[in-house]
KEMILO-370657 format. One record per residue: residue in three letters; x, y, z negated of N, C-alpha, C in turn. Coordinates in steps of 0.1 Angstrom, whole numbers, plus 5000, padded with zeros to 4 digits. Each point is the difference from the previous one (the first is absolute). Example, Ala and Ser with C-alpha at 12.3 -4.5 7.8 and 13.67 -1.06 7.14 Angstrom:
REM KEMILO-370657
Ala513249434922499150125000500950125000 Ser499650115007500950115000499250114992 
***
This chain:
REM KEMILO-370657
Met018535509524501250024989501149975010 Ser501150094994501350005011500950054988 Val501349975004501450084993500550055009 Leu500550154996500750095010501050034991 Val501249985007501350034995500750105006 Phe500450114993500950145006501549974991 Gly500649975008501450004997500949985008 Ser501349944995501250015008499849855008 Val500850025012500249895009501849995003 Val500749894999501550015002500749865009 Ala500850035005500549915006501349924990 Asp499849914995501049954989501349895008 Leu501350034999501049924999500449944990 Val499749875001500349944985500949925002 Phe501250024991501249944998500149914989 Ala500349885001499949874994501850024993 Leu500250024988501850024995499949924991 Pro501349944994500549944992499850094986 Ala499850134999500150064991499650175002 Leu499250044991499550145007501250094996 Pro500450085010500950124999500150064985 Ala501350044999500250074988500650165006 Pro499750084994500550145006501549975005 Gly500250055013501450005007500649875003 Val499049895002500349885001498949935016 Thr501049965008499249945014499849864998 Val498849954999499749845001499549975012 Leu501049895007499749945010498949894998 Gly499050035009499149875003499949935014 Pro499649884998500049955016499050065013 Gly499150084994499050045010499150124995 Tyr499250015007498850094998498949945007 Ala498850054993498850015009499250135002 Ala499450015012499150175001498449954995 Leu499650064991498749924997499050124994 Pro498950015005499050104995499850034987 Gly499950104994500350044983499250124999 Gly500050084988499450124993499049984992 Lys500050094989499149934993498150025003 Gly500050095005498550005010499749925009 Ala501049945009500049895010499549874993 Asn501249974993499949904991498949954995 Gln499250104990498850024991498849975011 Ala499950075010499049985011500449865006 Val501049945003500149895006499149884989 Ala500950004987499849934988498349995002 Ala498850095000499050064997499049885013 Ala500650075013499349955012500549834999 Leu501449954995499849875000499349934990 Asp499550064989499249944988498250025006 Gly499850025010498750025007499550135001 Ala500450124997499650104997499850075013 Ala499050115005500150035012500850154998 Thr501250005004501050114998500450085008 Ala500050154999500750105008501250034995 Phe500750085010501350084992499950125006 Ala500450104994500750175005501150014995 Gly501250025009501250044997500450035013 Ala501550025002500850095011501349915003 Val500349955012500949965005500750105013 Gly501449965002500550085009499749925015 Ala500450105011500049925012501349965005 Asp500549884992500649935002500349865000 Ala501149914998500049905004499849904984 Met500450094989499549934987498550034994 Ala499250035011498650034997499649855004 Glu500449955009499849855004500349904988 Val501250014994500049914989499250064990 Ala499950114994499050034989498449975001 Leu500050015016498549994996499449845001 Ala501049925006499749865001499049904991 Gly500550054986499349944993498550034999 Leu499850134999498350055004499449965011 Arg500449995012499549985009499849844999 Gly501049904998499749884993499049954993 Ala500050094990498649974990498750085007 Gly500050055010498650075007499650124992 Val500950064993499650144994499750105008 Asp498950074998499250105008501750105001 Leu500550075010500850075004499750135006 Ser498750025001499450155009500550134992 Arg500349984986500150144995501650014996 Leu500949935008501349995004500750125005 Ala500850054996500650125008501249985005 Thr500450035010501350015006500750175003 Val500850014991500750144995501450015007 Asp500450155001501550015007501049974985 Ala500249884996500949984991500249845002 Pro501149944995500749895001498849934991 Thr499749865005499449924991500749934987 Ala499550014989500550014987500849815004 Cys501150024990500849895001500749944985 Ala500149884998500149974986501449915004 Ala501249984989500849934998499649884986 Val499849885003499749954987500849884999 Cys500950024990501149864997499349964986 Val500049865007499949894989500749894995 Asp499949994987501349914995499349834998 Pro500749904998499649874999498949974990 Gln499950124989498949964989499050085005 Gly499850065012498850075005499750134995 Arg501350064992500050124997500050065015 Asn499650175001500550095008500250154997 Gln500750035011500650154999499550095009 Ile499450095002499050055011500550145004 Ala500850085013499750135004499450015010 Val499350135000498950025011500350095006 Gly499950045013500050135007498550065004 Ser499250074997498650025000499850065011 Gly500750065008499650045010498650035004 Ala499049935012498550045002499449994987 Asn500449934991498850004987499850124991 Leu501050075007499950164992499250125009 Leu499549945009498950065012498549944999 Ala499749904990498849944997499350104996 Arg498749995005499250114993498649974998 Ala499450044989498649974991499050035015 Ala500450115007499050025013499449905007 Gln501249905004499749905008498949874993 Val499350034989499049924996499050104999 Glu498849945008498950125001499149944991 Ala498850114994499249994990499249885000 Ala499549965010499349865001500549884995 Ala501550005001500849864998500250014984 Leu499450114992500150024986498749994992 Ser499349905005498549984994500149974987 Pro499049964993500049924990500249854999 Gly499949945012500249865002501449965006 Ala500950124999501449965005500850014985 Val501149934999501149984993501250105005 Leu500750094993501250065009501149984991 Leu500949945004501049954994501350085009 Leu500950094987501150095003501049954992 Gln501350085006501449964992500550145002 Met501249954994501450135000500950055010 Glu499749945010501550005014499150095008 Val499150114999499650065007499850124995 Pro499950155003500150144992499049974990 Pro500450034990498849994987498950115002 Ala500750115007498850105002498949955008 Glu500549885011498849985011499449884991 Asn500249944990499649924989499150064992 Ala500050104997499350094992498750025005 Met500050075012499450045009498949895002 Leu500249925004499349875010499449954983 Ile500649974983499349984991499050104997 Arg499950105001499250154998498649945009 Arg500449985014499050005007499349884999 Ala500849904998499249834996499150004990 Arg500350104990499549994987498650075002 Ala500150105011498450075003499249905008 Arg500649945004499249895012499649884995 Gly500649964986499449894994500949875001 Ala501250025005500849885003500649944987 Arg500349885002500549924988501850045000 Leu500650054990501350055004500949914991 Leu501349965005501149924997500850075005 Leu501350014990501450045003500849914991 Asn500949975012501349954996500950104997 Leu500750054984501050105000501349935001 Ala500249975015501449945004500550065011 Pro501150055001500850004989499350154994 Ala500849994986499350114990500250155005 Gly498950074999499950155005499650094998 Glu499750104999499050094990498850025011 Leu499149994995498450075005499550074988 Pro499350095009499350074988498949934988 Pro500150054989499249914990498550005008 Glu499550125001498549985006500049915015 Ala500949925005499949955010500249854992 Leu500949974991499949874992498849994992 Arg499550104995498649984990499049945015 Ala499850075009499149955011500049855002 Leu501149934996500049855005499349924995 Asp499649905002499249884995501049874995 Leu500950015007501049894996501550075001 Leu500850004992501550005004501149924995 Ile500449935010500949895003501450044996 Ala500849954990501650024997500749874996 Asn501049995006501249934991500550024984 Glu500649944999500650054987500750114999 His501050025009500750125001499250115003 Glu499250015010499050105005499050044988 Ala499649904995499250074986500850064988 Ala501449944998500850074991500150165005 Trp500450025012500250125004498750085000 Leu498949965001498650055002500050044983 Ala500249904990499850044988500950084992 Ala501350025006500850124996499750135001 Arg499450005013499250135004498850034993 Leu499249894995498750064994500149994982 Gly501449954998499949984988499249914991 Cys500149895006499049884996500849915003 Gly499549854993500649895001500349945013 Ala500649925006500049965012499149865004 Glu499249964989498849895001498950035009 Ala499349925004499150075011498650044991 Ala500049964983499150094994500550134998 Ala501250004996500250134996500050105012 Leu500350005014499950055014498350025002 His499349894997498550005003499250124990 Arg500850024984499650084990500450145006 Ala501250015005500550135005499250045013 Leu499649945006499650065014498549975000 Gly499549914996498449965000499649955009 Ile500849935005499749915018500449824995 Gly499649915012500649884995501550005007 Val500849934987501350015004500849825001 Ala500549965012500649864995501550055004 Val500649884989501550025003500149865004 Thr501249965010500449895002501449964991 Leu500349914997501049964989500849885007 Gly500449985013500949915003499449854995 Glu501049944998499449844995499449984987 Ala499650154996499349994989498150055001 Gly500049995016498550005004499850155003 Ala498550054995499750134999498950024991 Glu499950144999499050064988499450095004 Ala498650015001499350115003498850104988 Val499950075002499050074988498850095010 Thr499149965000498950085010498850014991 Ala499150075008498750044994499249844994 Glu500349905010499449894996500849914990 Gly501050034994500749954989501749955004 Arg500649974985501349935004500349885008 Phe501049995005499849865010501949985003 Arg500449864994501349935005500149905007 Val500850005006499949895012501749975003 Pro500049834998501549995000500549975014 Ala501550005000500549995015499849855001 Phe500249975014500049855003501549985007 Pro500349874988501749985003500149965014 Val501450065008500449965013501449984999 Arg500449955010501550035000500250115013 Ala500450124993500350125007500750005010 Val499750025016501550025011500150155001 Asp498650065001500650155001498350084995 Thr500350104987499350064994499350125007 Thr500750045014499850115005498450065002 Gly499149905002498550025004499349984990 Ala500549964985499049954988499050095001 Gly500750124998498750144992499550025010 Asp500250005014499150055011499049894999 Ala500249865003499149924998499149994989 Trp500450034987498950024988499250125005 Cys500450125003499050095001499050025015 Gly500649915012499249985011499049874996 Val500149894995499149944997498750034989 Leu501050084989498850044991499450085003 Ala499850105013499450095004498749935009 Ala500749865008499049945006498849934993 Ala500849954988499249924992498650104991 Leu501150154995498550064996498950055013 Asp500650035011499250025010498649905004 Arg500549864994499149925003499349994986 Gly500050054990499350004991500549914988 Leu500949955000500449924986500650094989 Pro499749964989500550094990501450024996 Pro500350094993501350055001501049864993 Glu499649924992500949894995500249915012 Ala498749955005500449905013500750065010 Ala499750135004501250075010501150004999 Met500650064983501249964998500749895000 Arg499249874996500549864999500150005016 Arg499250025008500449985016501250075005 Ala500250134997501050085001501549944995 Ser499749954988501249934996500749865011 Ala498849914999500249905013500750095009 Ala499650045008500350075013501650064998 Ala500450094990500950014996501149915000 Ala499849864991500649924999500449925010 Leu499250005011500049955013500950085010 Ala500250124997500750085011501549994991 Cys500749974987500949994997500549885007 Thr499449935005500849865008500550005012 Arg499750125005500550025015500750115003 Pro500850025009501050135003499050115006 Gly500650125000499250125004498850074989 Ala499450085009498650054994499149965008 Ala499450105007498749975010499749835001 Ala501249985007500349825004499949914988 Ala500050034986499949954991498849994996 Met498950055003498650014995499649895000 Pro498949944991499249865003498850045004 Arg499649925007498749995008499049934987 Ala498450065002499449964988499649854998 Ala500549915009499749844996501349974992 Glu500950065003501349964991499850064986 Thr499650115001499750064985499049934995 Asp498749925007499149934991500749874997 Thr500849975007501049874996500349994986 Leu500950104999500850014987499150034990 Leu498950095003498950034985499549874995 Arg499349885014500049914995500649914991 
***
């Protein structure tokens, strides 16, 4: 059993500011930190630290930012044999965080736009694999990989973040679609249905999980309807919370946990990620999540 993540890897420049910038306003902060990030890389780190044998496929440039971007994956022991080095700069993000832990993020995609489904060989898409995708790489490559993985029998999870277009047949090929409230509303507007997990499930005919921030998460799958609460914590930085949720959910499902137990574990990991600065650097280890669950 294993988790394979196809997605983005980013060098995050994180600025702790007294307030998030408004249009046309410069906000001065005391400094910044250069940290590994990117939704794909963050989720791979989260899955690996939760105990899953995890591999990552994506792209970086041949530049100094690549070392920053890959540090989290390397530190978590993620298999990088499917990583490509391409003729484009490594993706970089400016992450502004205010004292309440709220964030504002701008990303230069760079090498992520050259990630290709062909980097993943057919043997990696066997029925024993969980494939986890997001939307920071070209949607056409996601769609291609989804089609190949469906034919090979892998379990397919897509985090619709940031919200973006995918062919309807690619969405309907998924085992589980994961979205936050904003992404769910975006998709619901295009499908002409409600933004609740149940409504999206009926419209697409697949499992759907919607994360609801402090209200927890809800899901409707073939196994039933589930709702889990959030774990109350004092938030320092919410940047990596959604990625922790997705990565740990994938790891838990890979281990055979039923959906409700997997969602509860994902919610605990997401809560812990909120208590630390950064994205990949904020992902908890399995023992920490175990402790919070107890």
